[in-house]
Backbone as a printed PyTorch tensor [residue, N CA C, xyz], in Angstrom:
tensor([[[  0.8460,  -1.1700,   0.0000],
         [  0.0000,   0.0000,   0.0000],
         [  0.8880,   1.2290,   0.0000]],

        [[  0.3990,   2.2770,  -0.6610],
         [  1.3350,   3.3630,  -0.8900],
         [  0.9440,   4.7370,  -0.3790]],

        [[ -0.2760,   5.0300,  -0.0800],
         [ -0.5980,   6.4260,   0.2080],
         [ -1.1920,   6.6010,   1.5820]],

        [[ -1.5210,   7.8860,   1.9080],
         [ -2.2080,   8.1740,   3.1520],
         [ -3.4950,   7.3760,   3.2530]],

        [[ -4.2110,   7.2700,   2.1720],
         [ -5.4390,   6.4870,   2.1770],
         [ -5.1270,   5.0470,   2.5240]],

        [[ -4.0210,   4.5450,   2.0480],
         [ -3.6930,   3.1600,   2.3510],
         [ -3.4410,   2.9830,   3.8400]],

        [[ -2.9110,   3.9830,   4.5040],
         [ -2.7090,   3.9050,   5.9410],
         [ -4.0680,   3.7880,   6.6310]],

        [[ -5.0330,   4.5650,   6.1710],
         [ -6.3800,   4.4840,   6.7360],
         [ -7.0130,   3.1360,   6.4140]],

        [[ -6.7940,   2.6290,   5.2180],
         [ -7.3160,   1.3100,   4.8570],
         [ -6.6980,   0.2290,   5.7340]],

        [[ -5.4170,   0.3430,   5.9930],
         [ -4.7440,  -0.6260,   6.8510],
         [ -5.3550,  -0.6100,   8.2410]],

        [[ -5.6260,   0.5640,   8.7650],
         [ -6.2410,   0.6620,  10.0940],
         [ -7.6310,   0.0400,  10.0880]],

        [[ -8.3530,   0.1940,   8.9840],
         [ -9.6990,  -0.3890,   8.8930],
         [ -9.6370,  -1.9110,   8.8390]],

        [[ -8.5600,  -2.4680,   8.3070],
         [ -8.4330,  -3.9170,   8.1780],
         [ -8.0330,  -4.5970,   9.4840]],

        [[ -7.4420,  -3.8720,  10.4040],
         [ -6.9780,  -4.4780,  11.6560],
         [ -8.0750,  -5.2250,  12.4210]],

        [[ -9.2550,  -4.6280,  12.6350],
         [-10.2690,  -5.3570,  13.4050],
         [-10.8690,  -6.5440,  12.6540]],

        [[-10.5540,  -6.6900,  11.3800],
         [-11.1150,  -7.7770,  10.5820],
         [-10.2380,  -9.0210,  10.5920]],

        [[ -9.1750,  -9.0070,  11.3970],
         [ -8.4080, -10.2210,  11.5850],
         [ -7.0420, -10.2690,  10.9260]],

        [[ -6.5980,  -9.1990,  10.3070],
         [ -5.2570,  -9.2160,   9.7310],
         [ -4.2350,  -9.2550,  10.8540]],

        [[ -3.2570, -10.1450,  10.7480],
         [ -2.2720, -10.2460,  11.8220],
         [ -1.0620,  -9.3460,  11.5980]],

        [[ -0.8240,  -8.9030,  10.3880],
         [  0.2510,  -7.9510,  10.1280],
         [ -0.1400,  -7.0840,   8.9490]],

        [[  0.0120,  -5.7830,   9.1340],
         [ -0.2960,  -4.8400,   8.0630],
         [  0.9100,  -3.9610,   7.8160]],

        [[  1.2490,  -3.8130,   6.5490],
         [  2.4080,  -3.0260,   6.1560],
         [  1.9400,  -1.9810,   5.1570]],

        [[  2.2920,  -0.7350,   5.4130],
         [  2.0100,   0.3340,   4.4720],
         [  3.3300,   0.7680,   3.8620]],

        [[  3.3970,   0.7510,   2.5380],
         [  4.5920,   1.1630,   1.8140],
         [  4.3560,   2.5720,   1.2920]],

        [[  5.2640,   3.4850,   1.6150],
         [  5.1170,   4.8820,   1.1960],
         [  6.4480,   5.3870,   0.6460]],

        [[  6.3970,   6.0420,  -0.5000],
         [  7.6050,   6.4540,  -1.2010],
         [  8.4150,   7.5470,  -0.5400]],

        [[  7.7690,   8.3190,   0.3160],
         [  8.4690,   9.4300,   0.9520],
         [  8.6810,   9.1360,   2.4360]],

        [[  9.2330,  10.1260,   3.1510],
         [  9.4600,   9.9700,   4.5830],
         [  8.1950,  10.3390,   5.3510]],

        [[  8.2140,  10.1140,   6.6420],
         [  7.0860,  10.4470,   7.5120],
         [  6.7010,  11.9210,   7.3590]],

        [[  7.6860,  12.7850,   7.2650],
         [  7.4440,  14.2310,   7.1730],
         [  6.6390,  14.5950,   5.9240]],

        [[  6.8510,  13.8820,   4.8260],
         [  6.1790,  14.1990,   3.5670],
         [  4.8240,  13.5030,   3.4030]],

        [[  4.4640,  12.6130,   4.3280],
         [  3.1720,  11.9310,   4.2040],
         [  2.0520,  12.9580,   4.3190]],

        [[  1.0420,  12.8900,   3.4270],
         [ -0.0310,  13.8870,   3.4440],
         [ -1.0910,  13.5700,   4.5070]],

        [[ -0.6460,  13.3950,   5.7430],
         [ -1.5280,  13.0580,   6.8550],
         [ -1.1300,  13.8590,   8.0820]],

        [[ -2.0460,  13.9390,   9.0290],
         [ -1.7040,  14.5430,  10.3080],
         [ -0.8270,  13.5670,  11.0840]],

        [[  0.0810,  14.0920,  11.8770],
         [  0.9940,  13.2290,  12.6330],
         [  0.2300,  12.3030,  13.5750]],

        [[ -0.9370,  12.7540,  14.0800],
         [ -1.7480,  11.9090,  14.9640],
         [ -2.2220,  10.6540,  14.2340]],

        [[ -2.5950,  10.7910,  12.9680],
         [ -3.0640,   9.6410,  12.1900],
         [ -1.9550,   8.6030,  12.0380]],

        [[ -0.7610,   9.0740,  11.7690],
         [  0.3840,   8.1720,  11.6290],
         [  0.6760,   7.4930,  12.9670]],

        [[  0.6780,   8.2990,  14.0310],
         [  0.9410,   7.7770,  15.3820],
         [ -0.0770,   6.7060,  15.7630]],

        [[ -1.3650,   6.9720,  15.5360],
         [ -2.4150,   6.0040,  15.8910],
         [ -2.2760,   4.7100,  15.0850]],

        [[ -1.9470,   4.8350,  13.8160],
         [ -1.7750,   3.6350,  12.9850],
         [ -0.6420,   2.7760,  13.5350]],

        [[  0.4670,   3.4040,  13.8730],
         [  1.6000,   2.6490,  14.4290],
         [  1.2350,   2.0400,  15.7830]],

        [[  0.5180,   2.7920,  16.6040],
         [  0.0740,   2.2870,  17.9050],
         [ -0.8060,   1.0460,  17.7440]],

        [[ -1.6050,   1.0390,  16.6660],
         [ -2.5130,  -0.0750,  16.4070],
         [ -1.8180,  -1.2630,  15.7370]],

        [[ -0.5450,  -1.0950,  15.3780],
         [  0.2060,  -2.2200,  14.8370],
         [  0.5290,  -2.1500,  13.3560]],

        [[  0.1940,  -1.0530,  12.6890],
         [  0.5360,  -0.9200,  11.2730],
         [  2.0330,  -0.6310,  11.1620]],

        [[  2.7290,  -1.4020,  10.3490],
         [  4.1660,  -1.2020,  10.1160],
         [  4.3440,  -0.3040,   8.9010]],

        [[  5.1370,   0.7290,   9.0310],
         [  5.4040,   1.6420,   7.9280],
         [  6.7310,   1.2940,   7.2660]],

        [[  6.7080,   1.1330,   5.9670],
         [  7.9300,   1.0020,   5.1700],
         [  8.0590,   2.3220,   4.4250]],

        [[  8.8080,   3.2540,   4.9950],
         [  8.9370,   4.5950,   4.4240],
         [ 10.1190,   4.6570,   3.4680]],

        [[ 10.0940,   5.6680,   2.6090],
         [ 11.1160,   5.8370,   1.5830],
         [ 11.2500,   4.5480,   0.7680]],

        [[ 10.1080,   3.9780,   0.4120],
         [ 10.0310,   2.6930,  -0.2750],
         [  8.9470,   2.7510,  -1.3340]],

        [[  9.2150,   2.2310,  -2.5270],
         [  8.2330,   2.2160,  -3.6090],
         [  8.0920,   0.8010,  -4.1560]],

        [[  6.8350,   0.3110,  -4.2650],
         [  6.6410,  -0.9850,  -4.9210],
         [  7.0130,  -0.8860,  -6.4010]],

        [[  7.7090,  -1.8940,  -6.9050],
         [  8.0730,  -1.8980,  -8.3280],
         [  7.5380,  -3.1240,  -9.0660]],

        [[  7.1300,  -4.1690,  -8.3130],
         [  6.5950,  -5.3770,  -8.9550],
         [  5.8540,  -6.2050,  -7.9190]],

        [[  4.9320,  -7.0020,  -8.4320],
         [  4.2140,  -7.9670,  -7.6000],
         [  4.5490,  -9.3490,  -8.1360]],

        [[  4.8660, -10.2670,  -7.2280],
         [  5.2290, -11.6140,  -7.6200],
         [  4.2060, -12.5790,  -7.0300]],

        [[  3.7450, -13.5070,  -7.8710],
         [  2.7220, -14.4440,  -7.4400],
         [  3.1380, -15.8770,  -7.6480]],

        [[  2.2160, -16.7650,  -7.2600],
         [  2.4580, -18.1960,  -7.4540],
         [  1.8470, -18.6440,  -8.7850]],

        [[  1.9020, -19.9210,  -9.0540],
         [  1.4190, -20.4500, -10.3330],
         [ -0.0980, -20.3160, -10.4890]],

        [[ -0.8060, -20.0450,  -9.4000],
         [ -2.2560, -19.8400,  -9.4620],
         [ -2.6360, -18.3720,  -9.6070]],

        [[ -1.6430, -17.4990,  -9.6660],
         [ -1.9100, -16.0780,  -9.8170],
         [ -2.1400, -15.3300,  -8.5070]],

        [[ -1.8950, -15.9780,  -7.3710],
         [ -2.0380, -15.3320,  -6.0800],
         [ -0.7760, -14.5380,  -5.7580]],

        [[ -0.9480, -13.2960,  -5.3380],
         [  0.1950, -12.4780,  -4.9760],
         [  0.8730, -13.0870,  -3.7520]],

        [[  2.1960, -13.1370,  -3.7800],
         [  2.9710, -13.7070,  -2.6770],
         [  4.0390, -12.7550,  -2.1510]],

        [[  4.4910, -11.8430,  -3.0140],
         [  5.5250, -10.8830,  -2.5980],
         [  5.3360,  -9.5600,  -3.3310]],

        [[  5.6920,  -8.5020,  -2.6360],
         [  5.7880,  -7.1880,  -3.2630],
         [  7.2700,  -6.8570,  -3.3430]],

        [[  7.7470,  -6.6190,  -4.5540],
         [  9.1350,  -6.1970,  -4.7110],
         [  9.1680,  -4.6780,  -4.6090]],

        [[ 10.0680,  -4.1750,  -3.7790],
         [ 10.1670,  -2.7380,  -3.5330],
         [ 11.5880,  -2.2580,  -3.7910]],

        [[ 11.7060,  -0.9420,  -3.8970],
         [ 13.0170,  -0.3010,  -4.0030],
         [ 13.0630,   0.8260,  -2.9710]],

        [[ 14.1950,   0.9990,  -2.3400],
         [ 14.3930,   2.0860,  -1.3740],
         [ 14.5820,   3.4000,  -2.1210]],

        [[ 14.1780,   4.4840,  -1.4780],
         [ 14.3050,   5.8240,  -2.0450],
         [ 15.1430,   6.7140,  -1.1430]],

        [[ 15.6120,   7.7770,  -1.7400],
         [ 16.1450,   8.9060,  -0.9850],
         [ 15.3520,  10.1230,  -1.4440]],

        [[ 15.3330,  11.1680,  -0.6610],
         [ 14.5480,  12.3410,  -1.0440],
         [ 15.3470,  13.2680,  -1.9390]],

        [[ 14.6970,  13.6760,  -3.0220],
         [ 15.2970,  14.6140,  -3.9630],
         [ 14.7260,  16.0060,  -3.7670]],

        [[ 14.6970,  16.7550,  -4.8350],
         [ 14.1800,  18.1230,  -4.7930],
         [ 12.6590,  18.1170,  -4.6300]],

        [[ 12.0840,  19.1990,  -4.1210],
         [ 10.6280,  19.2780,  -3.9810],
         [  9.9190,  19.2170,  -5.3370]],

        [[  8.7310,  18.5880,  -5.3350],
         [  7.9070,  18.5530,  -6.5430],
         [  6.9260,  19.7270,  -6.5120]],

        [[  5.9110,  19.7120,  -7.3820],
         [  4.9530,  20.8180,  -7.4880],
         [  4.1690,  21.0240,  -6.1890]],

        [[  4.0050,  19.9660,  -5.3930],
         [  3.2640,  20.0890,  -4.1330],
         [  4.1300,  20.6720,  -3.0240]],

        [[  5.4430,  20.8150,  -3.2720],
         [  6.3560,  21.3210,  -2.2590],
         [  7.0060,  20.2240,  -1.4330]],

        [[  6.5450,  18.9870,  -1.6170],
         [  7.1500,  17.8660,  -0.8960],
         [  8.3570,  17.3660,  -1.6800]],

        [[  9.3950,  16.9490,  -0.9480],
         [ 10.5740,  16.4040,  -1.6160],
         [ 10.1930,  15.0960,  -2.2840]],

        [[ 10.5830,  14.9310,  -3.5380],
         [ 10.1670,  13.7520,  -4.2990],
         [ 11.1080,  12.5840,  -4.0300]],

        [[ 10.5420,  11.3590,  -4.0840],
         [ 11.3800,  10.1790,  -3.8720],
         [ 12.2220,   9.8830,  -5.1050]],

        [[ 13.4780,   9.5400,  -4.8760],
         [ 14.4020,   9.1590,  -5.9420],
         [ 14.9100,   7.7520,  -5.6230]],

        [[ 14.6620,   6.7860,  -6.5230],
         [ 15.0860,   5.4030,  -6.2460],
         [ 16.5910,   5.2810,  -6.0370]],

        [[ 16.9720,   4.4160,  -5.1070],
         [ 18.3800,   4.1030,  -4.8530],
         [ 18.7050,   2.8350,  -5.6450]],

        [[ 19.6670,   2.9530,  -6.5480],
         [ 20.0320,   1.8430,  -7.4170],
         [ 20.4020,   0.5980,  -6.6050]],

        [[ 19.9170,  -0.5630,  -7.0900],
         [ 20.2380,  -1.8760,  -6.5140],
         [ 19.8140,  -2.0310,  -5.0450]],

        [[ 18.7410,  -1.3260,  -4.6390],
         [ 18.2690,  -1.4490,  -3.2550],
         [ 16.9780,  -2.2690,  -3.1680]],

        [[ 16.6840,  -3.0250,  -4.2260],
         [ 15.4480,  -3.8240,  -4.2580],
         [ 15.4190,  -4.8550,  -3.1400]],

        [[ 14.2170,  -5.0920,  -2.6270],
         [ 13.9790,  -6.1400,  -1.6430],
         [ 12.5220,  -6.5740,  -1.7760]],

        [[ 12.1700,  -7.7010,  -1.1710],
         [ 10.8120,  -8.2380,  -1.2850],
         [ 10.1570,  -8.3600,   0.0820]],

        [[  8.8610,  -8.1090,   0.0860],
         [  8.0590,  -8.2610,   1.2940],
         [  7.0520,  -9.3880,   1.0380]],

        [[  7.0720, -10.4530,   1.8330],
         [  6.0750, -11.5170,   1.6600],
         [  4.6900, -10.9970,   2.0740]],

        [[  3.6650, -11.2820,   1.2700],
         [  2.3030, -10.8250,   1.5570],
         [  1.2950, -11.9010,   1.1600]],

        [[  0.1050, -11.7850,   1.7140],
         [ -1.0290, -12.6030,   1.3070],
         [ -1.9870, -11.7960,   0.4400]],

        [[ -2.0380, -10.4890,   0.6880],
         [ -2.9410,  -9.5840,  -0.0240],
         [ -2.1980,  -8.2770,  -0.2540]],

        [[ -2.4140,  -7.6810,  -1.4040],
         [ -1.8690,  -6.3520,  -1.6870],
         [ -3.0290,  -5.4430,  -2.0670]],

        [[ -3.1210,  -4.2960,  -1.4100],
         [ -4.1560,  -3.3160,  -1.7110],
         [ -3.4540,  -2.0590,  -2.1940]],

        [[ -3.7680,  -1.6440,  -3.4050],
         [ -3.1680,  -0.4420,  -3.9480],
         [ -4.0820,   0.7390,  -3.6680]],

        [[ -3.5240,   1.7890,  -3.1270],
         [ -4.2770,   3.0070,  -2.8670],
         [ -3.4210,   4.1580,  -3.3730]],

        [[ -3.5900,   4.4750,  -4.6360],
         [ -2.7400,   5.4850,  -5.2520],
         [ -3.5680,   6.4510,  -6.0740]],

        [[ -3.2360,   7.7250,  -5.9840],
         [ -3.8390,   8.7230,  -6.8380],
         [ -5.2480,   9.1200,  -6.4630]],

        [[ -5.8370,   9.9930,  -7.2740],
         [ -7.1890,  10.4650,  -7.0270],
         [ -8.0950,  10.2190,  -8.2180]],

        [[ -7.5820,   9.5720,  -9.2180],
         [ -8.3950,   9.2330, -10.3810],
         [ -7.9150,   7.8820, -10.8860]],

        [[ -8.7940,   7.1890, -11.5930],
         [ -8.4080,   5.8570, -12.0640],
         [ -7.2300,   5.8920, -13.0320]],

        [[ -6.3690,   4.9220, -12.9080],
         [ -5.2550,   4.7800, -13.8320],
         [ -5.8120,   4.3550, -15.1880]],

        [[ -5.5170,   5.0620, -16.2490],
         [ -6.0600,   4.7040, -17.5570],
         [ -5.5750,   3.3520, -18.0800]],

        [[ -4.5450,   2.7890, -17.4720],
         [ -4.0740,   1.4690, -17.8880],
         [ -4.9930,   0.3490, -17.4040]],

        [[ -5.7830,   0.6130, -16.3650],
         [ -6.6200,  -0.4470, -15.7960],
         [ -7.5400,  -1.0620, -16.8480]],

        [[ -8.3550,  -0.2830, -17.5640],
         [ -9.2390,  -0.9200, -18.5460],
         [ -8.4890,  -1.5420, -19.7240]],

        [[ -7.3050,  -1.0490, -20.0140],
         [ -6.5330,  -1.5760, -21.1380],
         [ -5.8590,  -2.9040, -20.8140]],

        [[ -5.6260,  -3.1470, -19.5320],
         [ -4.8570,  -4.3310, -19.1460],
         [ -5.6600,  -5.3610, -18.3620]],

        [[ -6.9070,  -5.0660, -18.0590],
         [ -7.7090,  -5.9670, -17.2330],
         [ -8.9940,  -6.3230, -17.9600]],

        [[ -9.0260,  -7.5110, -18.5620],
         [-10.2230,  -7.9380, -19.2910],
         [-11.3550,  -8.2270, -18.3100]],

        [[-12.5730,  -8.1780, -18.8000],
         [-13.7760,  -8.4790, -18.0160],
         [-14.0550,  -7.4810, -16.8980]],

        [[-13.4350,  -6.3290, -16.9330],
         [-13.6610,  -5.3280, -15.9070],
         [-14.5020,  -4.2050, -16.5100]],

        [[-15.7210,  -4.0320, -15.9950],
         [-16.6020,  -2.9920, -16.5350],
         [-16.1510,  -1.6270, -16.0270]],

        [[-16.0470,  -0.7070, -16.9810],
         [-15.5780,   0.6380, -16.6840],
         [-16.6960,   1.6210, -16.9900]],

        [[-16.8880,   2.5890, -16.1060],
         [-17.9350,   3.5870, -16.2810],
         [-17.3890,   4.9100, -16.7780]],

        [[-18.1970,   5.9320, -16.5940],
         [-17.8500,   7.2980, -17.0140],
         [-16.5370,   7.7330, -16.3640]],

        [[-15.7470,   8.4220, -17.0900],
         [-14.4660,   8.9520, -16.6160],
         [-13.4760,   7.8760, -16.1940]],

        [[-13.6780,   6.6350, -16.6840],
         [-12.7220,   5.5690, -16.4260],
         [-12.8320,   4.9020, -15.0750]],

        [[-13.8980,   5.2150, -14.3010],
         [-14.0210,   4.5740, -12.9880],
         [-14.4330,   3.1200, -13.1460]],

        [[-13.9920,   2.2900, -12.2220],
         [-14.3440,   0.8820, -12.2030],
         [-15.7410,   0.7630, -11.5980]],

        [[-16.6290,   0.0490, -12.2730],
         [-17.9860,  -0.1400, -11.7720],
         [-17.9720,  -1.2210, -10.6940]],

        [[-18.5420,  -0.8810,  -9.5360],
         [-18.5550,  -1.8040,  -8.4030],
         [-19.9600,  -1.9440,  -7.8330]],

        [[-20.1500,  -2.9970,  -7.0390],
         [-21.3300,  -3.1210,  -6.1930],
         [-21.0480,  -2.2390,  -4.9810]],

        [[-21.8710,  -1.2430,  -4.7340],
         [-21.5910,  -0.2720,  -3.6650],
         [-21.5890,  -0.8740,  -2.2660]],

        [[-22.2340,  -2.0200,  -2.0860],
         [-22.2650,  -2.6470,  -0.7620],
         [-21.0660,  -3.5450,  -0.4960]],

        [[-20.4310,  -4.0490,  -1.5510],
         [-19.3500,  -5.0200,  -1.3610],
         [-18.0210,  -4.6100,  -1.9960]],

        [[-18.0660,  -3.7300,  -2.9680],
         [-16.8500,  -3.3810,  -3.6980],
         [-16.5130,  -4.3620,  -4.8000]],

        [[-17.3650,  -5.4040,  -5.0030],
         [-17.0990,  -6.3750,  -6.0610],
         [-17.1720,  -5.6900,  -7.4160]],

        [[-16.2630,  -6.0910,  -8.2840],
         [-16.2780,  -5.6120,  -9.6670],
         [-16.8760,  -6.7060, -10.5480]],

        [[-16.8940,  -6.4640, -11.8340],
         [-17.4090,  -7.4610, -12.7800],
         [-16.4340,  -8.6110, -12.9980]],

        [[-15.2090,  -8.4650, -12.5320],
         [-14.2060,  -9.5080, -12.7100],
         [-14.1300, -10.3660, -11.4470]],

        [[-14.2230, -11.6580, -11.6180],
         [-14.2220, -12.5960, -10.4970],
         [-12.9840, -12.3920,  -9.6080]],

        [[-13.2370, -12.2390,  -8.3160],
         [-12.1530, -12.1260,  -7.3480],
         [-11.5140, -10.7560,  -7.2600]],

        [[-12.0530,  -9.7640,  -7.9680],
         [-11.4710,  -8.4200,  -7.9550],
         [-12.4480,  -7.4640,  -7.2790]],

        [[-11.9330,  -6.7200,  -6.3010],
         [-12.7140,  -5.7360,  -5.5610],
         [-12.0560,  -4.3780,  -5.7510]],

        [[-12.8250,  -3.3160,  -5.6450],
         [-12.2780,  -1.9670,  -5.7950],
         [-13.0240,  -1.0080,  -4.8810]],

        [[-12.4200,   0.1200,  -4.6210],
         [-13.0510,   1.1600,  -3.8140],
         [-12.2230,   2.4150,  -3.8850]],

        [[-12.7250,   3.4580,  -3.2930],
         [-12.0200,   4.7300,  -3.2820],
         [-12.0500,   5.3870,  -4.6470]],

        [[-11.0330,   6.1650,  -4.9350],
         [-11.0170,   6.9870,  -6.1440],
         [-11.1160,   6.1990,  -7.4380]],

        [[-10.6330,   4.9490,  -7.4590],
         [-10.7150,   4.1580,  -8.6850],
         [-12.1760,   3.8250,  -9.0100]],

        [[-13.0450,   3.8300,  -7.9910],
         [-14.4540,   3.5120,  -8.1970],
         [-15.3530,   4.7480,  -8.1890]],

        [[-14.8670,   5.8520,  -7.6520],
         [-15.6960,   7.0570,  -7.5490],
         [-15.1330,   8.2510,  -8.3010]],

        [[-13.8710,   8.1760,  -8.7090],
         [-13.1770,   9.3810,  -9.1320],
         [-12.7540,  10.1030,  -7.8580]],

        [[-12.2220,  11.2870,  -7.9580],
         [-11.7840,  12.0240,  -6.7680],
         [-12.9490,  12.2410,  -5.8240]],

        [[-12.8370,  11.7740,  -4.5930],
         [-13.8910,  11.9210,  -3.5950],
         [-13.2450,  12.0930,  -2.2300]],

        [[-14.0490,  11.9820,  -1.1910],
         [-13.5320,  12.2110,   0.1540],
         [-12.8790,  10.9690,   0.7350]],

        [[-12.0020,  11.1890,   1.6900],
         [-11.3700,  10.0950,   2.4050],
         [-12.4270,   9.3230,   3.1930]],

        [[-13.4140,  10.0380,   3.7270],
         [-14.4760,   9.3890,   4.4980],
         [-15.2100,   8.3640,   3.6360]],

        [[-15.5600,   8.7390,   2.4030],
         [-16.2250,   7.8080,   1.4920],
         [-15.3210,   6.6070,   1.2040]],

        [[-14.0650,   6.8800,   0.9340],
         [-13.1220,   5.7940,   0.6390],
         [-12.9570,   4.8750,   1.8430]],

        [[-12.9130,   5.4290,   3.0470],
         [-12.7880,   4.6080,   4.2530],
         [-14.0080,   3.7030,   4.4110]],

        [[-15.1760,   4.2550,   4.1640],
         [-16.3890,   3.4530,   4.2460],
         [-16.3680,   2.3190,   3.2400]],

        [[-15.9480,   2.6300,   2.0150],
         [-15.8480,   1.5860,   0.9930],
         [-14.7930,   0.5540,   1.3840]],

        [[-13.7010,   1.0090,   1.9790],
         [-12.6510,   0.0860,   2.4150],
         [-13.1460,  -0.8820,   3.4670]],

        [[-13.9290,  -0.3940,   4.4280],
         [-14.4760,  -1.2640,   5.4750],
         [-15.4530,  -2.2770,   4.8880]],

        [[-16.3630,  -1.8020,   4.0240],
         [-17.3110,  -2.7190,   3.3810],
         [-16.5660,  -3.7370,   2.5160]],

        [[-15.5900,  -3.2430,   1.7650],
         [-14.8170,  -4.1330,   0.8960],
         [-14.0380,  -5.1760,   1.6760]],

        [[-13.4350,  -4.7750,   2.7950],
         [-12.6680,  -5.7310,   3.6070],
         [-13.5730,  -6.8460,   4.1160]],

        [[-14.7740,  -6.4980,   4.5700],
         [-15.7210,  -7.5220,   5.0280],
         [-16.1120,  -8.4510,   3.8790]],

        [[-16.3970,  -7.8410,   2.7170],
         [-16.8130,  -8.6420,   1.5570],
         [-15.6840,  -9.5460,   1.0650]],

        [[-14.4570,  -9.0500,   1.0690],
         [-13.3110,  -9.8610,   0.6480],
         [-13.1250, -11.0260,   1.6190]],

        [[-13.2400, -10.7500,   2.9120],
         [-13.1230, -11.8090,   3.9100],
         [-14.1820, -12.8810,   3.6690]],

        [[-15.4150, -12.4770,   3.4560],
         [-16.4930, -13.4390,   3.1960],
         [-16.2390, -14.2040,   1.9040]],

        [[-15.7830, -13.5070,   0.8870],
         [-15.4950, -14.1280,  -0.4120],
         [-14.4200, -15.2030,  -0.2590]],

        [[-13.3640, -14.8760,   0.4790],
         [-12.2690, -15.8340,   0.6480],
         [-12.6970, -17.0500,   1.4720]],

        [[-13.6580, -16.8630,   2.3500],
         [-14.1410, -17.9810,   3.1660],
         [-15.1030, -18.8850,   2.4030]],

        [[-15.8220, -18.3420,   1.4230],
         [-16.8920, -19.1110,   0.8050],
         [-16.6650, -19.4720,  -0.6580]],

        [[-15.8450, -18.7290,  -1.3550],
         [-15.6600, -18.9670,  -2.7990],
         [-14.8540, -20.2320,  -3.0430]],

        [[-15.2810, -20.9990,  -3.9990],
         [-14.5520, -22.2030,  -4.3920],
         [-13.4770, -21.8290,  -5.4150]],

        [[-12.2680, -22.2670,  -5.1840],
         [-11.1550, -21.9330,  -6.0870],
         [-10.9010, -23.1090,  -6.9640]]])
């Protein structure tokens, strides 16, 4: 997970039974677009922060299940348009984090590559992924979505609500779906 929203999503997943949650963020704590209290509470609740780190690849097993996130360490460069120092990858600093689930929380609008690279995924106006509002299920089997990818730019509160509903639905799906 990569953004401030992902930190909130991680906190929402804790009461649902996750035993370890890791948030990957490309910049340092100082550059995170969150209040320091939010970061402090997440850490207090057990969320592990991998700062100055950017995911570069996802590695799965022969069944297509994600098993590792490959990351690269960053150092801070010059400030970008937002005034925050931008992350600059450190050559040959790649490492892998073992995972069971990866949740991407990036940006405020859908990535235009999603409909081009994901068959069977229904896309709505402005490139948003069409979901069931109660569960976050998409038209593609086993794929759930929420937040800006499903609504376009919206509030964190809406995204948090979708994250909580989606986490419950994903948990139920994993318990009942036949693979």
